[in-house]
C-alpha positions in Angstrom: 23.1 -26.9 18.3 22.1 -24.6 21.1 18.4 -24.9 21.9 18.0 -22.9 25.1 19.6 -19.5 24.8 18.6 -16.3 26.5 15.9 -15.5 23.9 14.2 -18.9 24.1 11.2 -19.4 26.4 11.6 -22.0 29.1 8.1 -23.2 28.9 4.6 -22.3 27.6 3.7 -20.3 30.7 6.7 -18.0 30.2 5.9 -17.6 26.6 2.2 -16.7 27.3 3.2 -14.3 30.0 5.4 -12.5 27.5 2.6 -12.3 24.9 0.0 -11.0 27.4 2.3 -8.3 28.9 4.6 -7.3 26.1 2.8 -8.1 22.9 4.5 -5.3 21.0 7.7 -5.4 19.0 9.5 -2.8 17.0 9.9 -5.4 14.3 7.7 -8.5 13.7 9.0 -11.1 11.3 7.0 -14.1 10.1 9.2 -16.8 8.7 12.4 -18.6 9.7 14.2 -19.5 6.5 17.3 -17.7 5.2 15.2 -14.5 4.5 13.6 -14.3 7.9 16.6 -15.4 10.0 18.9 -13.0 8.1 16.5 -10.2 8.6 16.2 -10.9 12.3 19.9 -10.9 12.7 20.4 -7.6 10.8 17.5 -5.9 12.5 18.6 -7.0 16.0 21.6 -4.7 15.6 19.4 -1.7 16.2 15.9 -3.0 17.2 14.0 -5.6 19.2 12.5 -8.4 17.1 9.8 -11.0 17.4 10.4 -13.9 15.1 7.5 -16.2 14.3 8.1 -19.8 13.1 5.1 -21.8 12.0 6.7 -25.0 13.1 10.1 -25.3 14.8 12.7 -22.6 14.0 14.7 -25.0 12.0 11.9 -26.2 9.7 11.1 -24.6 6.3 11.9 -24.5 2.6 15.5 -23.3 3.2 16.4 -26.5 4.9 15.5 -28.6 1.8 17.6 -26.5 -0.6 20.1 -29.1 -1.9 21.9 -27.4 -4.7 23.4 -24.2 -3.2 23.6 -20.5 -3.5 24.8 -18.7 -6.7 27.3 -15.9 -6.7 30.3 -14.6 -8.6 33.2 -16.2 -6.8 35.7 -17.7 -9.3 38.3 -15.6 -11.1 37.0 -16.6 -14.5 33.4 -15.4 -13.7 32.0 -11.9 -13.7 29.0 -9.9 -12.6 28.1 -9.3 -16.2 27.9 -13.1 -16.9 25.8 -13.8 -13.9 23.5 -11.0 -14.8 23.3 -12.2 -18.3 22.4 -15.8 -17.3 19.7 -14.5 -14.9 18.2 -12.2 -17.6 18.2 -15.0 -20.1 16.5 -17.5 -17.7 13.9 -14.8 -16.8 12.6 -14.8 -20.3 12.3 -11.1 -20.8 10.5 -10.3 -17.5 13.4 -9.6 -15.0 13.8 -6.1 -13.6 17.4 -5.4 -14.6 18.0 -3.2 -11.6 16.9 -5.9 -9.2 19.2 -8.4 -11.0 22.2 -6.1 -10.8 21.6 -5.4 -7.1 21.3 -9.0 -6.2 24.3 -10.2 -8.3 26.6 -7.4 -7.2 25.8 -7.5 -3.5 25.9 -11.3 -3.5 29.5 -11.9 -2.7 29.3 -9.7 0.4 26.3 -11.6 1.7 28.1 -14.9 1.1 31.1 -13.7 3.2 28.6 -12.7 5.8 27.0 -16.2 5.9 30.5 -17.7 6.2 31.2 -15.3 9.2 27.9 -16.4 10.7 29.1 -20.1 10.7 27.9 -21.5 7.3 30.5 -24.1 6.1 30.6 -24.4 2.4 32.4 -27.3 0.7 36.0 -26.9 -0.3 38.3 -28.5 -2.8 42.0 -28.2 -3.5 41.9 -24.6 -4.7 39.3 -23.1 -2.3 35.5 -23.3 -2.2 34.0 -25.9 -4.4 31.8 -24.5 -7.1 29.0 -26.4 -8.9 27.4 -25.6 -12.2 23.6 -25.8 -12.7 21.1 -25.5 -15.4 21.1 -22.0 -17.1 24.5 -21.1 -15.7 27.4 -20.8 -18.1 30.0 -20.8 -15.3 30.6 -22.6 -12.1 29.3 -20.3 -9.4 27.2 -22.4 -7.0 28.7 -22.5 -3.5 27.3 -25.5 -1.7 27.7 -27.7 1.4 27.8 -31.1 -0.4 24.1 -31.5 -1.4 22.5 -30.3 1.8 23.3 -26.6 1.5 20.0 -25.4 2.9 20.5 -27.5 6.1 23.9 -26.0 6.6 22.6 -22.4 6.2 19.5 -23.0 8.3 21.4 -24.6 11.2 24.0 -21.8 11.3 21.5 -19.0 11.1 19.3 -20.7 13.6 22.1 -21.0 16.1 23.1 -17.4 15.7 19.5 -16.1 16.0 19.0 -18.1 19.2 22.1 -16.5 20.7 20.9 -12.9 20.3 18.8 -11.7 23.3 17.0 -9.0 21.3 15.4 -11.6 19.1 12.4 -13.2 20.8 11.5 -16.5 19.0 7.9 -17.8 19.0 7.8 -21.3 17.5 4.6 -22.9 16.3 3.0 -19.5 15.7 1.7 -18.2 12.4 0.0 -15.0 11.1 -3.8 -15.2 10.7 -4.3 -11.7 9.3 -2.5 -8.4 9.4 -3.9 -5.7 11.6 -4.7 -2.7 9.4 -5.3 0.9 10.4 -8.3 1.2 8.1 -10.2 -1.6 9.8 -9.7 -0.1 13.3 -10.1 3.6 12.6 -13.8 4.5 11.9 -12.6 7.9 10.4 -10.4 6.2 7.9 -11.9 7.0 4.5 -9.2 6.0 2.1 -9.8 3.3 -0.5 -6.7 1.5 1.0 -6.6 -0.1 4.4 -3.9 2.2 5.5 -0.8 1.3 7.6 0.0 -2.2 8.9 0.0 -2.1 12.7 1.0 -5.7 13.3 -0.7 -9.1 13.1 -3.2 -11.4 14.7 -1.1 -14.5 15.5 -2.3 -18.1 16.0 -0.6 -20.3 18.5 -0.7 -23.6 16.5 -0.5 -25.7 19.7 -3.3 -24.0 21.7 -5.3 -22.4 18.8 -5.3 -19.2 20.7 -5.2 -16.0 18.6 -3.4 -12.9 20.1 -2.7 -9.4 18.6 0.9 -8.5 18.2 1.6 -4.8 17.6 4.7 -3.7 15.6 6.1 -0.7 14.0 7.3 -2.8 11.1 5.9 -6.2 9.9 8.1 -8.4 7.6 6.7 -11.3 5.7 9.3 -13.9 5.0 7.0 -16.9 5.1 8.2 -18.7 2.0 6.5 -20.2 -1.0 3.3 -22.0 -2.0 4.3 -25.3 -3.5 1.6 -27.2 -1.5 -1.1 -25.6 -3.7 -0.1 -28.4 -6.1 -0.6 -32.1 -5.7 3.0 -33.0 -6.4 5.7 -30.7 -4.9 9.2 -30.7 -3.6 8.1 -28.3 -0.8 7.5 -29.2 2.9 4.0 -29.1 4.3 4.6 -25.6 5.6 4.6 -24.0 2.1 0.9 -23.0 1.9 1.4 -19.4 0.6 0.4 -17.8 3.9 2.3 -14.5 3.4 0.9 -13.9 0.0 -2.6 -14.6 1.1 -2.5 -12.3 4.2 -0.8 -9.5 2.2 -3.5 -9.8 -0.5 -6.3 -9.5 2.1 -4.5 -6.4 3.5 -4.6 -4.7 0.0 -1.0 -5.3 -1.0 -0.2 -5.6 -4.7 0.5 -9.2 -5.9 2.5 -9.9 -9.1 3.3 -12.7 -11.5 1.6 -15.6 -9.7 1.3 -17.5 -13.0 5.0 -18.3 -12.8 5.2 -21.3 -10.6 8.5 -23.1 -11.3 8.3 -26.9 -11.5 11.6 -28.6 -10.6 12.4 -30.9 -13.4 13.8 -33.8 -11.4 11.8 -34.9 -8.4 12.4 -38.5 -7.4 9.6 -40.7 -8.9 9.0 -43.5 -6.3 5.7 -44.4 -4.5 7.3 -44.1 -1.1 9.3 -40.9 -1.7 7.6 -37.7 -0.5 8.8 -34.4 -1.8 12.4 -35.4 -2.5 14.1 -33.5 -5.3 17.2 -34.6 -7.2 19.5 -31.5 -7.2 20.2 -29.9 -10.6 23.9 -30.0 -9.7 23.9 -33.6 -10.9 23.2 -32.4 -14.4 26.0 -29.9 -13.9 28.3 -32.9 -13.3 27.2 -34.5 -16.6 24.0 -36.3 -15.7 21.8 -36.9 -18.9 18.1 -37.0 -19.1 16.9 -40.0 -21.1 13.5 -41.3 -22.1 12.4 -44.9 -21.7 14.1 -45.8 -25.0 17.4 -44.5 -23.5 17.5 -41.5 -25.8 19.0 -38.2 -24.8 15.8 -36.4 -25.7 16.8 -32.9 -24.4 19.0 -32.4 -27.4 15.8 -32.1 -29.4 14.5 -29.3 -27.2 17.4 -26.9 -26.4 21.0 -26.3 -27.4 22.1 -26.7 -23.8 20.4 -30.1 -23.7 20.2 -31.4 -20.1 21.7 -28.1 -18.8 19.0 -26.0 -20.3 17.1 -23.5 -18.0 14.9 -25.2 -15.5 11.5 -24.3 -17.1 12.7 -25.6 -20.5 13.7 -28.9 -18.9 10.4 -29.2 -17.0 8.3 -28.4 -20.1 10.4 -30.7 -22.3 9.9 -33.6 -19.8 6.2 -32.9 -19.7 6.0 -33.0 -23.5 8.1 -36.2 -23.7 5.8 -37.9 -21.2 2.6 -36.8 -23.0 4.1 -38.0 -26.3 5.1 -41.4 -25.0 2.6 -42.0 -22.3 5.4 -42.9 -19.9 5.2 -42.1 -16.2 8.7 -40.8 -15.8 12.1 -40.2 -17.5 15.5 -41.3 -16.3 18.5 -39.3 -15.0 21.7 -41.1 -16.1 24.9 -40.8 -14.0 26.4 -44.1 -15.0 29.6 -42.3 -16.1 30.3 -41.4 -12.5 32.1 -43.6 -10.0 30.3 -44.7 -6.9 32.9 -43.1 -4.6 32.6 -39.8 -6.4 28.8 -39.8 -6.3 28.8 -40.7 -2.6 31.3 -37.9 -1.9 29.7 -35.1 -3.9 26.0 -36.0 -3.4 25.7 -37.9 -0.1 22.0 -37.0 0.5 20.9 -38.1 -3.0 23.0 -41.2 -2.8 21.5 -42.2 0.6 17.9 -41.5 -0.5 18.2 -43.4 -3.8 19.8 -46.4 -2.0 17.0 -46.2 0.6 14.4 -46.7 -2.1 16.3 -49.5 -3.8 17.9 -47.5 -6.6 21.5 -48.8 -7.0 23.1 -45.4 -8.0 25.1 -44.6 -10.0 25.0 -47.9 -11.7 21.2 -47.6 -12.2 19.5 -44.5 -13.6 17.2 -42.4 -11.3 13.5 -42.2 -12.2 12.4 -38.5 -12.1 9.4 -36.3 -12.9 8.7 -32.6 -12.6 7.1 -31.2 -9.4 6.0 -27.8 -8.2 9.0 -26.2 -6.6 9.3 -22.4 -6.5 6.9 -19.4 -6.8 8.6 -16.7 -8.9 5.7 -14.3 -8.3 4.5 -13.0 -4.9 4.1 -9.7 -3.0 5.3 -6.9 -5.2 8.2 -5.0 -3.6 10.8 -2.4 -4.4 14.5 -2.8 -4.1 14.3 -2.3 -0.3 11.6 -5.0 0.3 8.9 -2.4 0.7 5.4 -3.5 -0.4 2.6 -1.2 -1.5 1.4 -1.2 2.1 3.0 1.2 4.6 4.7 -0.7 7.5 4.8 -4.0 5.6 7.9 -5.5 4.0 8.3 -8.8 2.2 11.5 -10.8 1.7 12.4 -14.1 0.0 10.2 -16.4 -1.9 7.0 -14.7 -0.7 8.2 -11.5 -2.5 8.3 -10.5 -6.1 11.4 -8.3 -6.4 11.9 -8.6 -10.2 14.9 -10.8 -9.9 13.4 -14.0 -11.3 11.1 -12.6 -14.0 9.2 -15.4 -15.8 11.6 -18.1 -14.5 14.1 -18.4 -11.7 17.7 -19.1 -12.5 18.8 -22.1 -10.4 20.3 -21.2 -6.9 19.4 -17.5 -7.1 16.7 -17.9 -4.5 18.9 -18.3 -1.4 20.9 -15.4 -2.7 17.8 -13.2 -3.0 16.8 -13.9 0.6 20.2 -12.9 1.9 20.6 -9.8 -0.2 17.1 -8.3 0.4 17.1 -9.1 4.1 20.2 -6.8 4.4 18.7 -4.1 2.1 15.5 -4.2 4.1 17.3 -3.6 7.4 19.5 -0.8 6.0 16.5 1.0 4.6 14.2 0.5 7.5 16.6 1.8 10.1 15.8 5.4 9.2 12.1 4.6 8.9 11.9 3.3 12.4 13.7 6.3 13.8 11.1 8.6 12.3 8.0 6.4 12.7 5.4 7.2 15.3 3.6 4.0 16.5 -0.1 4.0 15.8 -1.2 0.8 17.6 -0.3 -0.3 21.1 -1.3 -3.5 22.9 -4.0 -1.5 24.7 -5.6 -0.1 21.5 -5.4 -3.2 19.4 -8.6 -5.2 19.9 -8.6 -8.8 21.0 -9.4 -11.5 18.4 -13.2 -11.9 18.3 -14.3 -15.5 17.9 -17.9 -14.5 17.5 -20.1 -17.6 17.6 -17.5 -20.0 16.3 -17.4 -23.5 17.7 -14.7 -26.2 17.7 -14.6 -28.3 14.5 -15.7 -31.9 15.2 -14.2 -33.6 12.2 -11.1 -32.7 10.1 -12.2 -34.8 7.1 -13.8 -31.9 5.3 -10.6 -29.8 5.6 -8.5 -32.7 4.3 -10.9 -33.4 1.4 -11.1 -29.8 0.3 -7.3 -29.4 0.6 -6.8 -32.4 -1.7 -9.5 -31.2 -4.1 -7.7 -27.8 -4.5 -4.3 -29.4 -5.0 -5.6 -32.0 -7.5 -7.5 -29.4 -9.5 -4.4 -27.1 -9.7 -2.3 -30.0 -10.9 -4.7 -31.1 -13.5 -5.8 -27.7 -14.8 -3.1 -25.2 -13.9 0.1 -27.3 -14.2 3.1 -27.1 -16.5 1.0 -26.9 -19.7 -2.2 -24.8 -19.6 -5.1 -23.9 -21.9 -7.9 -21.3 -21.7 -10.5 -24.1 -21.2 -8.6 -25.6 -18.3 -8.0 -22.3 -16.7 -11.7 -21.2 -16.9 -12.8 -24.5 -15.5 -10.3 -24.1 -12.6 -11.6 -20.6 -11.8 -15.2 -21.8 -11.8 -14.5 -24.7 -9.5 -12.4 -22.7 -7.1 -15.2 -20.1 -6.8 -17.5 -22.9 -5.5 -14.9 -24.1 -3.1 -14.4 -20.6 -1.8 -18.0 -20.5 -0.6 -17.5 -23.7 1.4 -14.1 -22.6 2.8 -15.4 -19.2 3.9 -18.4 -20.8 5.6 -16.1 -23.1 7.6 -13.7 -20.2 8.4 -16.4 -18.2 10.1 -18.2 -21.2 11.6 -15.4 -22.9 13.4 -12.6 -21.8 15.8 -9.3 -21.5 14.1 -6.7 -24.1 13.7 -3.5 -24.2 11.6 -5.2 -26.5 9.1 -8.2 -24.2 8.6 -6.0 -21.1 8.3 -3.7 -22.8 5.8 -6.7 -24.0 3.8 -8.1 -20.5 3.5 -4.7 -19.2 2.4 -4.1 -22.1 0.0 -7.4 -21.3 -1.7 -6.6 -17.6 -2.2 -3.2 -18.5 -3.6 -4.8 -20.9 -6.1 -7.2 -18.3 -7.2 -4.4 -15.7 -7.7 -2.4 -18.2 -9.8 -5.4 -18.9 -12.0 -6.3 -15.2 -12.4 -2.8 -14.2 -13.3 -2.6 -17.2 -15.8 -5.9 -16.2 -17.4 -4.7 -12.6 -17.9 -1.4 -13.6 -19.6 -2.3 -14.1 -23.3 1.0 -15.5 -24.4 3.5 -18.2 -23.4 6.5 -16.9 -21.5 9.0 -18.6 -19.2 7.1 -20.9 -16.8 3.7 -20.1 -18.2 2.9 -22.2 -21.2 -0.6 -21.8 -22.7 -1.4 -24.0 -25.8 -3.9 -21.4 -27.0 -1.2 -18.7 -27.0 2.0 -20.7 -27.8 4.3 -17.7 -28.6 5.9 -15.0 -26.5 4.6 -11.5 -27.4 7.0 -8.6 -27.0 4.2 -6.2 -26.2 3.1 -8.4 -23.3 6.5 -8.5 -21.6 5.2 -6.8 -18.4 4.2 -7.9 -14.9 0.8 -9.3 -14.2 -0.3 -7.3 -11.1 -3.4 -7.8 -9.0 
C-alpha cells in the first residue's frame, strides 16, 4: 500500500507548519472508516478536505467488519425483499424513506467501491453472496471473512493518492467551535453554526483550532462504553459526545446492538465470529448440545441479531453457564478454511480445533443503532455539521440493525452528503477564519501525574454499563446506573478542567456522556422493542413506536 503520497506529510514539522499557517479547510472530516473515507473521496471532487484519523488512517471499526456489505445483487433478490427484511429487523422503528434510499442506492455504491479497488470474493457464477441472520436471501458481498479490511485498505490507498485531501493521523476532535460561544451578540437558545473544531494532536497533546465551512463527523460507534465489546479501542463515542455538547439532537441511544457470537476465550480480545457462519448452517447449542434457538424464533439460529443475543442471554441466565456453542461440525475443514480463513486462524490460534470442535461464544456490545439525528442528506440539527456512518441516526436501523447494512449505510450517505453539500458550499459565506478563531485556552491546567485514576474510572463506567444497562434491563438497574454516573461525572469534569488534555482524558469525558445518553434514553422508553429489553415493560407498545430524542 502507498504510504507516502502527495497529500501525506513528510514529518511532524511539515504537518505543524501546515496547521499553523493554513488551519482552514472547506471540509473537515473526523473519522477514517468507510463513511469518512468515502466522504473525503466524494468531496475532493469539488473541495479541499482535511481528514482526521484518531490513530493511523487504516485503523477503525470498518477494518474489523468480517461479514460483508448487504445489497441487492442476485437475480432472485429484489429491493422490496431487502427493504422488507430491514423493516422487520428494525422492530417498527425504521424510517421507511431512509430504508428505501439506502437499499435502492446500494448497488451503485457497491459498483463504486469495486471501481475504487475493493475486491469482493467470487465464485463460479460471479460475486459470492453470503446469507446472514434476518436476511431471507443471499445478498452479502464479502471478501472472504475480512471484508472490512479489504474496503479499508482500498479506500485508504485511494484517499492517500488525492492531493486535495490532507490527512492528519493521530488527531481527534476535542470540541466543535460554535458561533454562539464566540459571538457576544448571539442571543439564540441554540449555539448557532458550527465553524470548525478544536483538534487534539494525540502525540504531542497540543490543541489547535481548525476552521471549516462544513464539518463532518464520521467517527464511528461507542462499543467501548461496555466492558465486553467487539469494537477496537477507538470506539469511544467521540462524535456523539461532541455533537451533543454543541446542541445537536441525539436519538435512540438505548438501542445498542450486542453481537451474539463473540469468541469466548480468556486470551481473545474483541474477536467476533461472523454471522455468515450461521448463514452457512452453523447451529447454536447449549451445554447439553441442544439447538435451543428453535425455542425462541421460527428462524432458529438465523433469527435477527437482537433475538439471538437476547435468547443466548436468557439461556445463560437459565442454565448458569458461561457460554454457548457454535456448531459447524457439518462443514469440511477445507471448506471452512477457504470460506472463513480469519475465523479458522483465530480459533486454531486459541486451541479450538475447528470445525471438528464447536466454538465457544457469548454476546458482546457491537453496534450503536442510535446516534446524531440526521436527515436523508446527513444534515444534523446544527448548521454546518453533518454526520455519517455509525455515529449518525439516519432511521435506517430502527430498533435493531439488520446484519451488514452498516457498511452500506456509510457508503450511501457519504455520497448523498457530498451531492447535497455541493450547493451549500457554493452559497455559504465563511464565518470563522484562522485569525478570528481563538486559540485553545489551557487556563491553569497542569500535566497529569498518574494515569491510574483515568484507567480506574474508565473501567468503572464500562463495568457499570455492562451490569446495569446490558442486554436485559430493569427500571431499578437503570436508575442505579444514572445515579452512579452522576457521581462519576463530577469527578471526570474536575479532572478535565484540572489537567492538560490527552487522548485518554478526552475519551473518558466522551465515554461518560455516551453512557449517560444511553441510560437516559433507556429510562424514557417504557416498553421492550428491538435491542431494548426492559423486564418491567416486557411488551412492545404501538403508541410508543417513535424515536427517543434528546
